[in-house]
PDB file of N, CA, C and O in Angstrom, chain B, residues numbered from 101:
ATOM      1  N   MET B 101      27.855  56.616  13.672  1.00  0.00           N
ATOM      2  CA  MET B 101      27.619  58.149  12.900  1.00  0.00           C
ATOM      3  C   MET B 101      27.491  58.924  14.035  1.00  0.00           C
ATOM      4  O   MET B 101      26.906  58.642  15.081  1.00  0.00           O
ATOM      5  N   SER B 102      28.110  59.959  13.726  1.00  0.00           N
ATOM      6  CA  SER B 102      28.034  61.333  14.918  1.00  0.00           C
ATOM      7  C   SER B 102      26.617  61.576  14.870  1.00  0.00           C
ATOM      8  O   SER B 102      25.713  61.075  14.201  1.00  0.00           O
ATOM      9  N   THR B 103      26.659  62.648  15.925  1.00  0.00           N
ATOM     10  CA  THR B 103      25.274  63.394  16.572  1.00  0.00           C
ATOM     11  C   THR B 103      25.181  64.736  15.143  1.00  0.00           C
ATOM     12  O   THR B 103      24.092  64.837  14.579  1.00  0.00           O
ATOM     13  N   SER B 104      25.915  65.317  14.849  1.00  0.00           N
ATOM     14  CA  SER B 104      25.709  65.759  13.848  1.00  0.00           C
ATOM     15  C   SER B 104      25.626  65.405  12.318  1.00  0.00           C
ATOM     16  O   SER B 104      25.367  66.265  11.477  1.00  0.00           O
ATOM     17  N   GLN B 105      25.810  64.369  12.075  1.00  0.00           N
ATOM     18  CA  GLN B 105      25.354  63.490  11.027  1.00  0.00           C
ATOM     19  C   GLN B 105      23.894  62.818  10.873  1.00  0.00           C
ATOM     20  O   GLN B 105      23.110  62.793   9.924  1.00  0.00           O
ATOM     21  N   GLN B 106      23.822  62.153  12.493  1.00  0.00           N
ATOM     22  CA  GLN B 106      22.396  61.864  12.632  1.00  0.00           C
ATOM     23  C   GLN B 106      21.419  63.228  12.363  1.00  0.00           C
ATOM     24  O   GLN B 106      20.443  63.137  11.619  1.00  0.00           O
ATOM     25  N   ILE B 107      21.721  64.306  12.938  1.00  0.00           N
ATOM     26  CA  ILE B 107      20.951  65.739  12.843  1.00  0.00           C
ATOM     27  C   ILE B 107      20.813  66.146  10.985  1.00  0.00           C
ATOM     28  O   ILE B 107      19.920  66.734  10.374  1.00  0.00           O
ATOM     29  N   LYS B 108      22.085  65.546  10.522  1.00  0.00           N
ATOM     30  CA  LYS B 108      21.523  66.680   9.135  1.00  0.00           C
ATOM     31  C   LYS B 108      21.148  65.427   8.433  1.00  0.00           C
ATOM     32  O   LYS B 108      20.684  65.577   7.303  1.00  0.00           O
ATOM     33  N   GLU B 109      21.283  64.013   8.971  1.00  0.00           N
ATOM     34  CA  GLU B 109      20.137  63.245   7.957  1.00  0.00           C
ATOM     35  C   GLU B 109      18.720  62.681   8.189  1.00  0.00           C
ATOM     36  O   GLU B 109      18.023  61.892   7.552  1.00  0.00           O
ATOM     37  N   ALA B 110      18.513  63.517   9.568  1.00  0.00           N
ATOM     38  CA  ALA B 110      17.062  63.108  10.329  1.00  0.00           C
ATOM     39  C   ALA B 110      16.285  63.702   9.092  1.00  0.00           C
ATOM     40  O   ALA B 110      16.754  64.595   8.385  1.00  0.00           O
ATOM     41  N   PRO B 111      15.017  63.103   8.896  1.00  0.00           N
ATOM     42  CA  PRO B 111      13.667  63.539   8.052  1.00  0.00           C
ATOM     43  C   PRO B 111      13.252  64.435   8.687  1.00  0.00           C
ATOM     44  O   PRO B 111      13.311  64.508   9.915  1.00  0.00           O
ATOM     45  N   VAL B 112      12.634  65.478   7.730  1.00  0.00           N
ATOM     46  CA  VAL B 112      12.073  66.718   8.131  1.00  0.00           C
ATOM     47  C   VAL B 112      10.961  66.625   9.764  1.00  0.00           C
ATOM     48  O   VAL B 112      10.180  65.674   9.805  1.00  0.00           O
ATOM     49  N   GLY B 113      10.968  67.221  10.496  1.00  0.00           N
ATOM     50  CA  GLY B 113      10.206  67.095  11.554  1.00  0.00           C
ATOM     51  C   GLY B 113      10.087  65.754  12.660  1.00  0.00           C
ATOM     52  O   GLY B 113       9.212  65.441  13.468  1.00  0.00           O
ATOM     53  N   ALA B 114      11.506  65.083  12.254  1.00  0.00           N
ATOM     54  CA  ALA B 114      11.496  63.940  13.342  1.00  0.00           C
ATOM     55  C   ALA B 114      12.085  64.448  14.532  1.00  0.00           C
ATOM     56  O   ALA B 114      12.700  65.499  14.708  1.00  0.00           O
ATOM     57  N   ILE B 115      11.658  63.086  15.705  1.00  0.00           N
ATOM     58  CA  ILE B 115      12.119  63.434  16.997  1.00  0.00           C
ATOM     59  C   ILE B 115      13.365  63.012  17.289  1.00  0.00           C
ATOM     60  O   ILE B 115      13.619  61.869  16.906  1.00  0.00           O
ATOM     61  N   PHE B 116      14.347  63.685  17.939  1.00  0.00           N
ATOM     62  CA  PHE B 116      15.408  63.038  17.881  1.00  0.00           C
ATOM     63  C   PHE B 116      15.912  63.095  19.524  1.00  0.00           C
ATOM     64  O   PHE B 116      16.058  64.153  20.135  1.00  0.00           O
ATOM     65  N   VAL B 117      16.147  61.736  20.105  1.00  0.00           N
ATOM     66  CA  VAL B 117      16.102  61.380  21.538  1.00  0.00           C
ATOM     67  C   VAL B 117      17.787  61.537  21.799  1.00  0.00           C
ATOM     68  O   VAL B 117      18.573  60.709  21.341  1.00  0.00           O
ATOM     69  N   HIS B 118      18.180  62.596  22.518  1.00  0.00           N
ATOM     70  CA  HIS B 118      19.561  62.612  23.105  1.00  0.00           C
ATOM     71  C   HIS B 118      20.022  62.967  24.417  1.00  0.00           C
ATOM     72  O   HIS B 118      19.795  64.146  24.691  1.00  0.00           O
ATOM     73  N   ALA B 119      20.454  62.473  25.082  1.00  0.00           N
ATOM     74  CA  ALA B 119      20.892  62.576  26.577  1.00  0.00           C
ATOM     75  C   ALA B 119      21.290  63.999  27.040  1.00  0.00           C
ATOM     76  O   ALA B 119      21.181  64.357  28.213  1.00  0.00           O
ATOM     77  N   SER B 120      21.758  64.787  26.044  1.00  0.00           N
ATOM     78  CA  SER B 120      21.909  66.010  26.530  1.00  0.00           C
ATOM     79  C   SER B 120      20.949  66.981  25.665  1.00  0.00           C
ATOM     80  O   SER B 120      21.641  67.551  24.821  1.00  0.00           O
ATOM     81  N   PRO B 121      20.047  67.235  25.612  1.00  0.00           N
ATOM     82  CA  PRO B 121      19.001  67.957  24.375  1.00  0.00           C
ATOM     83  C   PRO B 121      19.784  69.195  23.993  1.00  0.00           C
ATOM     84  O   PRO B 121      20.317  69.281  22.886  1.00  0.00           O
ATOM     85  N   GLY B 122      19.859  70.189  24.933  1.00  0.00           N
ATOM     86  CA  GLY B 122      20.470  71.317  24.727  1.00  0.00           C
ATOM     87  C   GLY B 122      21.309  71.411  24.145  1.00  0.00           C
ATOM     88  O   GLY B 122      21.167  72.332  23.341  1.00  0.00           O
ATOM     89  N   TYR B 123      22.551  70.759  24.045  1.00  0.00           N
ATOM     90  CA  TYR B 123      23.595  70.448  22.949  1.00  0.00           C
ATOM     91  C   TYR B 123      23.012  69.962  21.699  1.00  0.00           C
ATOM     92  O   TYR B 123      23.328  70.478  20.627  1.00  0.00           O
ATOM     93  N   ALA B 124      22.258  69.092  21.771  1.00  0.00           N
ATOM     94  CA  ALA B 124      21.518  68.874  20.175  1.00  0.00           C
ATOM     95  C   ALA B 124      20.863  69.703  19.980  1.00  0.00           C
ATOM     96  O   ALA B 124      20.966  69.970  18.783  1.00  0.00           O
ATOM     97  N   ARG B 125      19.924  70.588  20.636  1.00  0.00           N
ATOM     98  CA  ARG B 125      19.195  71.572  19.979  1.00  0.00           C
ATOM     99  C   ARG B 125      20.364  72.712  19.551  1.00  0.00           C
ATOM    100  O   ARG B 125      20.153  73.198  18.440  1.00  0.00           O
ATOM    101  N   ASP B 126      21.291  73.104  20.089  1.00  0.00           N
ATOM    102  CA  ASP B 126      22.248  73.563  19.541  1.00  0.00           C
ATOM    103  C   ASP B 126      23.048  73.425  18.218  1.00  0.00           C
ATOM    104  O   ASP B 126      23.356  74.181  17.296  1.00  0.00           O
ATOM    105  N   LEU B 127      23.245  72.142  18.530  1.00  0.00           N
ATOM    106  CA  LEU B 127      23.868  71.442  16.495  1.00  0.00           C
ATOM    107  C   LEU B 127      22.686  71.502  15.689  1.00  0.00           C
ATOM    108  O   LEU B 127      22.880  71.693  14.488  1.00  0.00           O
ATOM    109  N   ALA B 128      21.365  71.368  16.128  1.00  0.00           N
ATOM    110  CA  ALA B 128      20.440  71.338  15.136  1.00  0.00           C
ATOM    111  C   ALA B 128      20.186  72.760  14.585  1.00  0.00           C
ATOM    112  O   ALA B 128      19.786  73.006  13.447  1.00  0.00           O
ATOM    113  N   GLN B 129      20.491  73.711  15.603  1.00  0.00           N
ATOM    114  CA  GLN B 129      20.396  75.163  15.314  1.00  0.00           C
ATOM    115  C   GLN B 129      21.148  75.482  13.890  1.00  0.00           C
ATOM    116  O   GLN B 129      20.807  75.719  12.731  1.00  0.00           O
ATOM    117  N   LYS B 130      22.602  75.330  14.782  1.00  0.00           N
ATOM    118  CA  LYS B 130      23.571  75.494  13.500  1.00  0.00           C
ATOM    119  C   LYS B 130      23.800  74.980  12.128  1.00  0.00           C
ATOM    120  O   LYS B 130      24.540  75.527  11.311  1.00  0.00           O
ATOM    121  N   TYR B 131      22.921  73.580  11.865  1.00  0.00           N
ATOM    122  CA  TYR B 131      22.404  73.030  10.832  1.00  0.00           C
ATOM    123  C   TYR B 131      20.983  73.633  10.125  1.00  0.00           C
ATOM    124  O   TYR B 131      20.439  73.066   9.177  1.00  0.00           O
ATOM    125  N   GLU B 132      20.539  74.727  10.673  1.00  0.00           N
ATOM    126  CA  GLU B 132      19.161  75.115  10.290  1.00  0.00           C
ATOM    127  C   GLU B 132      18.304  74.032  10.623  1.00  0.00           C
ATOM    128  O   GLU B 132      17.227  74.035  10.026  1.00  0.00           O
ATOM    129  N   ARG B 133      18.506  73.116  11.417  1.00  0.00           N
ATOM    130  CA  ARG B 133      17.431  72.094  11.432  1.00  0.00           C
ATOM    131  C   ARG B 133      16.562  72.222  12.794  1.00  0.00           C
ATOM    132  O   ARG B 133      16.511  71.472  13.769  1.00  0.00           O
ATOM    133  N   THR B 134      15.915  73.407  12.518  1.00  0.00           N
ATOM    134  CA  THR B 134      14.838  73.911  13.603  1.00  0.00           C
ATOM    135  C   THR B 134      13.505  72.725  13.614  1.00  0.00           C
ATOM    136  O   THR B 134      12.736  72.449  14.535  1.00  0.00           O
ATOM    137  N   ASP B 135      13.565  72.290  12.519  1.00  0.00           N
ATOM    138  CA  ASP B 135      12.311  71.147  12.547  1.00  0.00           C
ATOM    139  C   ASP B 135      12.647  70.226  13.284  1.00  0.00           C
ATOM    140  O   ASP B 135      12.135  69.251  12.733  1.00  0.00           O
ATOM    141  N   ILE B 136      13.174  69.866  14.180  1.00  0.00           N
ATOM    142  CA  ILE B 136      13.677  68.505  14.515  1.00  0.00           C
ATOM    143  C   ILE B 136      13.098  68.773  16.320  1.00  0.00           C
ATOM    144  O   ILE B 136      13.323  69.862  16.849  1.00  0.00           O
ATOM    145  N   ASP B 137      12.459  67.792  16.998  1.00  0.00           N
ATOM    146  CA  ASP B 137      11.994  68.073  18.001  1.00  0.00           C
ATOM    147  C   ASP B 137      12.985  67.043  19.083  1.00  0.00           C
ATOM    148  O   ASP B 137      12.742  65.866  19.348  1.00  0.00           O
ATOM    149  N   VAL B 138      14.077  67.818  19.567  1.00  0.00           N
ATOM    150  CA  VAL B 138      14.865  67.218  20.366  1.00  0.00           C
ATOM    151  C   VAL B 138      14.537  66.967  21.895  1.00  0.00           C
ATOM    152  O   VAL B 138      14.475  67.845  22.756  1.00  0.00           O
ATOM    153  N   ILE B 139      14.330  65.560  22.085  1.00  0.00           N
ATOM    154  CA  ILE B 139      14.050  65.468  23.450  1.00  0.00           C
ATOM    155  C   ILE B 139      14.907  64.513  24.352  1.00  0.00           C
ATOM    156  O   ILE B 139      15.812  63.875  23.815  1.00  0.00           O
ATOM    157  N   PRO B 140      14.657  64.376  25.762  1.00  0.00           N
ATOM    158  CA  PRO B 140      15.717  63.724  26.626  1.00  0.00           C
ATOM    159  C   PRO B 140      15.260  62.231  26.466  1.00  0.00           C
ATOM    160  O   PRO B 140      14.192  62.005  25.899  1.00  0.00           O
ATOM    161  N   PRO B 141      15.889  61.393  26.858  1.00  0.00           N
ATOM    162  CA  PRO B 141      15.225  60.210  26.844  1.00  0.00           C
ATOM    163  C   PRO B 141      14.208  59.718  27.807  1.00  0.00           C
ATOM    164  O   PRO B 141      13.534  58.705  27.623  1.00  0.00           O
ATOM    165  N   GLU B 142      14.151  60.347  28.652  1.00  0.00           N
ATOM    166  CA  GLU B 142      12.828  60.013  30.026  1.00  0.00           C
ATOM    167  C   GLU B 142      11.871  60.639  29.370  1.00  0.00           C
ATOM    168  O   GLU B 142      10.821  60.436  29.979  1.00  0.00           O
ATOM    169  N   ARG B 143      11.686  61.334  28.388  1.00  0.00           N
ATOM    170  CA  ARG B 143      10.470  61.425  27.659  1.00  0.00           C
ATOM    171  C   ARG B 143       9.969  60.184  27.029  1.00  0.00           C
ATOM    172  O   ARG B 143       8.742  60.137  26.946  1.00  0.00           O
ATOM    173  N   LEU B 144      10.514  59.332  26.640  1.00  0.00           N
ATOM    174  CA  LEU B 144      10.063  58.160  26.535  1.00  0.00           C
ATOM    175  C   LEU B 144       8.839  57.162  26.903  1.00  0.00           C
ATOM    176  O   LEU B 144       7.968  56.577  26.258  1.00  0.00           O
ATOM    177  N   GLU B 145       9.229  57.269  28.329  1.00  0.00           N
ATOM    178  CA  GLU B 145       8.573  56.494  29.211  1.00  0.00           C
ATOM    179  C   GLU B 145       6.990  57.083  29.159  1.00  0.00           C
ATOM    180  O   GLU B 145       6.074  56.581  29.811  1.00  0.00           O
ATOM    181  N   HIS B 146       6.863  58.092  28.377  1.00  0.00           N
ATOM    182  CA  HIS B 146       5.156  58.585  28.215  1.00  0.00           C
ATOM    183  C   HIS B 146       4.970  58.905  27.200  1.00  0.00           C
ATOM    184  O   HIS B 146       4.744  60.076  26.896  1.00  0.00           O
ATOM    185  N   PRO B 147       5.041  57.397  25.938  1.00  0.00           N
ATOM    186  CA  PRO B 147       5.064  57.837  24.901  1.00  0.00           C
ATOM    187  C   PRO B 147       3.709  58.234  24.167  1.00  0.00           C
ATOM    188  O   PRO B 147       3.572  58.691  23.032  1.00  0.00           O
ATOM    189  N   GLU B 148       2.556  57.877  25.315  1.00  0.00           N
ATOM    190  CA  GLU B 148       1.321  58.148  25.012  1.00  0.00           C
ATOM    191  C   GLU B 148       1.241  59.982  24.584  1.00  0.00           C
ATOM    192  O   GLU B 148       0.199  60.322  24.025  1.00  0.00           O
ATOM    193  N   ARG B 149       1.929  60.702  24.753  1.00  0.00           N
ATOM    194  CA  ARG B 149       1.971  61.943  24.309  1.00  0.00           C
ATOM    195  C   ARG B 149       2.186  62.385  23.081  1.00  0.00           C
ATOM    196  O   ARG B 149       1.663  63.391  22.602  1.00  0.00           O
ATOM    197  N   TYR B 150       2.994  61.619  22.504  1.00  0.00           N
ATOM    198  CA  TYR B 150       3.122  61.307  20.828  1.00  0.00           C
ATOM    199  C   TYR B 150       1.990  60.495  19.974  1.00  0.00           C
ATOM    200  O   TYR B 150       2.008  60.558  18.745  1.00  0.00           O
ATOM    201  N   LEU B 151       1.115  59.815  20.593  1.00  0.00           N
ATOM    202  CA  LEU B 151       0.291  58.832  19.895  1.00  0.00           C
ATOM    203  C   LEU B 151      -0.317  59.853  19.169  1.00  0.00           C
ATOM    204  O   LEU B 151      -0.586  60.890  19.774  1.00  0.00           O
ATOM    205  N   GLY B 152      -0.566  59.761  18.070  1.00  0.00           N
ATOM    206  CA  GLY B 152      -1.613  60.553  17.292  1.00  0.00           C
ATOM    207  C   GLY B 152      -1.028  61.965  16.563  1.00  0.00           C
ATOM    208  O   GLY B 152      -1.678  62.802  15.935  1.00  0.00           O
ATOM    209  N   MET B 153       0.321  61.944  16.840  1.00  0.00           N
ATOM    210  CA  MET B 153       0.953  62.750  15.995  1.00  0.00           C
ATOM    211  C   MET B 153       1.549  62.293  14.949  1.00  0.00           C
ATOM    212  O   MET B 153       2.098  61.203  15.111  1.00  0.00           O
ATOM    213  N   HIS B 154       1.647  62.924  13.585  1.00  0.00           N
ATOM    214  CA  HIS B 154       2.257  62.463  12.474  1.00  0.00           C
ATOM    215  C   HIS B 154       4.199  62.609  12.969  1.00  0.00           C
ATOM    216  O   HIS B 154       4.837  63.642  13.173  1.00  0.00           O
ATOM    217  N   ILE B 155       4.644  61.262  13.025  1.00  0.00           N
ATOM    218  CA  ILE B 155       6.239  61.130  13.341  1.00  0.00           C
ATOM    219  C   ILE B 155       6.934  60.633  12.103  1.00  0.00           C
ATOM    220  O   ILE B 155       7.085  59.482  11.694  1.00  0.00           O
ATOM    221  N   THR B 156       7.360  61.908  11.557  1.00  0.00           N
ATOM    222  CA  THR B 156       8.190  61.399  10.499  1.00  0.00           C
ATOM    223  C   THR B 156       9.829  60.480  10.663  1.00  0.00           C
ATOM    224  O   THR B 156      10.451  59.898   9.774  1.00  0.00           O
ATOM    225  N   GLY B 157      10.018  60.564  11.461  1.00  0.00           N
ATOM    226  CA  GLY B 157      11.386  59.802  11.931  1.00  0.00           C
ATOM    227  C   GLY B 157      11.432  59.724  13.635  1.00  0.00           C
ATOM    228  O   GLY B 157      10.891  60.454  14.466  1.00  0.00           O
ATOM    229  N   LEU B 158      12.358  58.460  13.811  1.00  0.00           N
ATOM    230  CA  LEU B 158      12.406  58.828  15.564  1.00  0.00           C
ATOM    231  C   LEU B 158      13.948  58.136  15.559  1.00  0.00           C
ATOM    232  O   LEU B 158      14.086  56.915  15.634  1.00  0.00           O
ATOM    233  N   ILE B 159      14.868  58.887  15.482  1.00  0.00           N
ATOM    234  CA  ILE B 159      16.430  58.780  15.974  1.00  0.00           C
ATOM    235  C   ILE B 159      16.718  58.829  17.534  1.00  0.00           C
ATOM    236  O   ILE B 159      16.260  59.621  18.357  1.00  0.00           O
ATOM    237  N   VAL B 160      17.563  57.815  17.716  1.00  0.00           N
ATOM    238  CA  VAL B 160      18.249  57.934  18.897  1.00  0.00           C
ATOM    239  C   VAL B 160      19.737  58.080  19.011  1.00  0.00           C
ATOM    240  O   VAL B 160      20.473  57.532  18.189  1.00  0.00           O
ATOM    241  N   ASN B 161      20.146  58.709  19.875  1.00  0.00           N
ATOM    242  CA  ASN B 161      21.468  59.549  19.276  1.00  0.00           C
ATOM    243  C   ASN B 161      22.174  57.654  19.742  1.00  0.00           C
ATOM    244  O   ASN B 161      21.783  56.785  20.522  1.00  0.00           O
ATOM    245  N   GLU B 162      23.262  57.755  18.826  1.00  0.00           N
ATOM    246  CA  GLU B 162      24.227  56.346  18.801  1.00  0.00           C
ATOM    247  C   GLU B 162      24.838  56.525  20.339  1.00  0.00           C
ATOM    248  O   GLU B 162      25.150  57.563  20.922  1.00  0.00           O
ATOM    249  N   GLY B 163      24.891  55.259  20.750  1.00  0.00           N
ATOM    250  CA  GLY B 163      25.387  54.783  22.092  1.00  0.00           C
ATOM    251  C   GLY B 163      24.463  55.214  23.131  1.00  0.00           C
ATOM    252  O   GLY B 163      24.581  54.846  24.300  1.00  0.00           O
ATOM    253  N   LEU B 164      23.564  55.977  22.725  1.00  0.00           N
ATOM    254  CA  LEU B 164      22.610  56.189  24.128  1.00  0.00           C
ATOM    255  C   LEU B 164      21.898  55.006  24.763  1.00  0.00           C
ATOM    256  O   LEU B 164      21.014  54.351  24.211  1.00  0.00           O
ATOM    257  N   LYS B 165      22.258  54.856  25.671  1.00  0.00           N
ATOM    258  CA  LYS B 165      21.805  53.411  26.946  1.00  0.00           C
ATOM    259  C   LYS B 165      20.366  53.690  27.177  1.00  0.00           C
ATOM    260  O   LYS B 165      20.179  54.817  27.636  1.00  0.00           O
ATOM    261  N   LEU B 166      19.340  53.010  26.996  1.00  0.00           N
ATOM    262  CA  LEU B 166      17.969  53.458  27.145  1.00  0.00           C
ATOM    263  C   LEU B 166      17.349  52.421  28.639  1.00  0.00           C
ATOM    264  O   LEU B 166      17.532  51.204  28.616  1.00  0.00           O
ATOM    265  N   THR B 167      16.873  52.870  29.445  1.00  0.00           N
ATOM    266  CA  THR B 167      16.406  51.854  30.670  1.00  0.00           C
ATOM    267  C   THR B 167      15.153  51.339  29.885  1.00  0.00           C
ATOM    268  O   THR B 167      14.618  51.888  28.921  1.00  0.00           O
ATOM    269  N   THR B 168      14.707  49.872  30.656  1.00  0.00           N
ATOM    270  CA  THR B 168      13.628  49.246  30.296  1.00  0.00           C
ATOM    271  C   THR B 168      12.674  49.828  29.789  1.00  0.00           C
ATOM    272  O   THR B 168      12.171  49.542  28.702  1.00  0.00           O
ATOM    273  N   LYS B 169      12.208  51.026  30.802  1.00  0.00           N
ATOM    274  CA  LYS B 169      10.648  51.759  30.457  1.00  0.00           C
ATOM    275  C   LYS B 169      11.162  52.498  29.222  1.00  0.00           C
ATOM    276  O   LYS B 169      10.365  52.335  28.298  1.00  0.00           O
ATOM    277  N   GLN B 170      12.069  53.153  28.921  1.00  0.00           N
ATOM    278  CA  GLN B 170      12.329  54.117  27.730  1.00  0.00           C
ATOM    279  C   GLN B 170      12.451  53.197  26.263  1.00  0.00           C
ATOM    280  O   GLN B 170      12.121  53.638  25.162  1.00  0.00           O
ATOM    281  N   GLN B 171      12.827  52.257  26.438  1.00  0.00           N
ATOM    282  CA  GLN B 171      12.991  51.103  25.479  1.00  0.00           C
ATOM    283  C   GLN B 171      11.557  50.789  25.325  1.00  0.00           C
ATOM    284  O   GLN B 171      11.238  50.831  24.137  1.00  0.00           O
ATOM    285  N   ARG B 172      10.538  50.476  26.149  1.00  0.00           N
ATOM    286  CA  ARG B 172       9.346  50.010  25.733  1.00  0.00           C
ATOM    287  C   ARG B 172       8.735  51.249  25.110  1.00  0.00           C
ATOM    288  O   ARG B 172       8.117  51.044  24.065  1.00  0.00           O
ATOM    289  N   GLY B 173       8.788  52.458  25.540  1.00  0.00           N
ATOM    290  CA  GLY B 173       8.320  53.447  24.927  1.00  0.00           C
ATOM    291  C   GLY B 173       8.524  53.441  23.393  1.00  0.00           C
ATOM    292  O   GLY B 173       7.661  53.399  22.515  1.00  0.00           O
ATOM    293  N   LEU B 174       9.902  53.495  23.276  1.00  0.00           N
ATOM    294  CA  LEU B 174      10.660  53.642  22.007  1.00  0.00           C
ATOM    295  C   LEU B 174       9.853  52.630  21.036  1.00  0.00           C
ATOM    296  O   LEU B 174       9.617  52.925  19.864  1.00  0.00           O
ATOM    297  N   ASP B 175       9.540  51.677  21.499  1.00  0.00           N
ATOM    298  CA  ASP B 175       9.106  50.274  20.760  1.00  0.00           C
ATOM    299  C   ASP B 175       7.586  50.975  20.756  1.00  0.00           C
ATOM    300  O   ASP B 175       7.168  51.334  19.655  1.00  0.00           O
ATOM    301  N   ARG B 176       6.958  51.133  21.622  1.00  0.00           N
ATOM    302  CA  ARG B 176       5.497  51.693  21.285  1.00  0.00           C
ATOM    303  C   ARG B 176       5.597  52.600  20.399  1.00  0.00           C
ATOM    304  O   ARG B 176       4.843  52.241  19.495  1.00  0.00           O
ATOM    305  N   LEU B 177       6.171  53.745  20.068  1.00  0.00           N
ATOM    306  CA  LEU B 177       6.434  54.578  18.932  1.00  0.00           C
ATOM    307  C   LEU B 177       6.823  53.970  17.339  1.00  0.00           C
ATOM    308  O   LEU B 177       6.496  54.477  16.266  1.00  0.00           O
ATOM    309  N   LYS B 178       7.465  52.975  17.522  1.00  0.00           N
ATOM    310  CA  LYS B 178       8.158  52.871  16.287  1.00  0.00           C
ATOM    311  C   LYS B 178       7.407  52.167  15.026  1.00  0.00           C
ATOM    312  O   LYS B 178       7.893  51.935  13.919  1.00  0.00           O
ATOM    313  N   PRO B 179       5.748  51.818  15.614  1.00  0.00           N
ATOM    314  CA  PRO B 179       5.029  51.609  14.346  1.00  0.00           C
ATOM    315  C   PRO B 179       4.672  52.967  13.850  1.00  0.00           C
ATOM    316  O   PRO B 179       4.813  53.121  12.636  1.00  0.00           O
ATOM    317  N   TYR B 180       4.245  53.969  14.531  1.00  0.00           N
ATOM    318  CA  TYR B 180       3.798  55.337  14.181  1.00  0.00           C
ATOM    319  C   TYR B 180       4.743  56.053  13.313  1.00  0.00           C
ATOM    320  O   TYR B 180       4.385  57.154  12.894  1.00  0.00           O
ATOM    321  N   VAL B 181       5.849  55.615  12.993  1.00  0.00           N
ATOM    322  CA  VAL B 181       6.784  56.365  12.420  1.00  0.00           C
ATOM    323  C   VAL B 181       6.699  56.275  10.930  1.00  0.00           C
ATOM    324  O   VAL B 181       6.894  55.244  10.287  1.00  0.00           O
ATOM    325  N   GLY B 182       6.336  57.649  10.353  1.00  0.00           N
ATOM    326  CA  GLY B 182       5.806  57.540   8.728  1.00  0.00           C
ATOM    327  C   GLY B 182       4.438  57.220   8.365  1.00  0.00           C
ATOM    328  O   GLY B 182       4.039  57.023   7.217  1.00  0.00           O
ATOM    329  N   ARG B 183       3.552  57.170   9.734  1.00  0.00           N
ATOM    330  CA  ARG B 183       1.967  56.551   9.034  1.00  0.00           C
ATOM    331  C   ARG B 183       1.478  58.154   9.225  1.00  0.00           C
ATOM    332  O   ARG B 183       2.079  58.942   9.954  1.00  0.00           O
ATOM    333  N   VAL B 184       0.345  58.473   8.481  1.00  0.00           N
ATOM    334  CA  VAL B 184      -0.132  59.841   8.179  1.00  0.00           C
ATOM    335  C   VAL B 184      -1.747  59.872   8.889  1.00  0.00           C
ATOM    336  O   VAL B 184      -2.435  60.890   8.814  1.00  0.00           O
TER     337      VAL B 184
END
C-alpha cells in the first residue's frame, strides 16, 4: 500500500511512523489529514512518551525497516491502540 493510501485510510488521530516525516506530513496536509501525528521511527525507541495517550491507530509505513529497539517500542505500544 502506498504512503498516500496509508494516510488516507488511517484512523482519525493515528500515529504514522515514516522515515521521512516531513514528506509524510506534507502528504497528510495535501489530503487534509492534519489529525495524524507523523513521527520518525526513532521516537519508537521511547514508547513511554505515548503511554497514557489515546492512540486510535499506529501505522508504520510499508517497507520501513525498524531497529530492534524501535520494534520493541512498537510492540510495547500495540496493546494501547484503540483503548480509552
